[in-house]
N, C-alpha and C positions, 0 to 999 in steps of 0.2 A: 687536395683542396676540399675543405669542408663545405658541404651543401646541405641546406635544410629545405624541406618541401612541406608546406602546410596544405591541408585540405579540410573540407567540412564546413567552410563558411557558406553564407547564402542569405536569402531573405526569409525571415520568419516573423510570425505574428507575436505580438506581446503575449507573454504567458507561455510561449513555446520553449522548446529546447533545441540545443545544438551540441554536437560533439566535434571538436576540432582535433585534428591529428597532425603530427609533425614528425617526419622521419629525417634523421641526420645520417648523411653518408660521407665517406672520405675522412672519418674521424680516426686519427692516429694517436690520440692521447686519452687519458682517463677523464671521463666527463664527471665533473663535480656536481653540477646542477643543470637542470633544464627548466624552462619556464615559458611564460607568455607575458608579453606586454601588449598594450593596445594604444592606439591614438585616434581620437575622435577629431573631426574637423574643427580647427581653431583652438584645440586644446593641447596641453602638454602630454607627452607619453606617460602612461601609467603602468606600473607593474601590476599585473592581474593575479598571477600565481606562480609559485616556484616549488620545485621538488628537488631535494638533494639526492645524492647517490644512496644515502642511507634511508631514504623515504620520508624525510622530514619535509613537511609542507608549510607554506605560508601563503596568505591570501590578502588581497586588498580588502578593506572593510566593505567596499561597495559590492563585492561578490562573495563574501565569506560564507553566507548561508545558502548560496545558490550555485556555487561552482565547486567542482572536484577535479583536482589535477592528479594524474597518475602517469606512470612510465613503465616501459618495458625495456629494461637495461640490455637484454640480449639483442634487441632490435633497434636500440638507440632511438626509441620512439617515445614521444610524450603526448599525452592526451589532455584535453580540457573539456569536461562536461559542464555545460551551462544550462541551468533550468530557470524557469520563471523569468524569462528574458524580458527586459524593459527597453523602451526606446532609447534610453540613455546608455545602453550597452552597445549601441551602434558605433562601430569603429573598425579600423583595420587592425587585425590581431597578428602579432608577430611572435614567432617562437624563437627561442635561443638555446644554445648550449654554452656552458661555461666550464673552462678547464680548471684544474686545480691551481693554476697560476693566475686565474682571474680573467683570462682572455675570453671574450664573448663573440659568438658567431650567430648571425641572424638570418632568418628566412626572409622571403620577399613579401610575406604578408598575405592574409586572406580577409576579404571583406565580410563583415557581419552587419546586416541591416535588420533592425527590428521595427516593424510597423505597428502603429498604435491602433 
């Protein structure tokens, strides 16, 4: 059974930084991509960043210049470094892993709150 455990969320002041981590366990397939979505209250989920097994990254326009996604393939771990945080970054952040067949597995989410 695939399980993903996020950590690193919390309360931070605007302009601050956070590093989110997500460890995937119970993975018995090749992971094609790992990434982060977020959902703010009353808003649709948003893809924040993704990194493929080859290291190719993609970002939402809203975080492109402020976020860095990375992964440790040996540890099935993905990280999201967020800098210059804004109140509009407040959301629950969910990590995921995607298999080569397109199946996605999600974590329970970690709350990020940015105060102005």
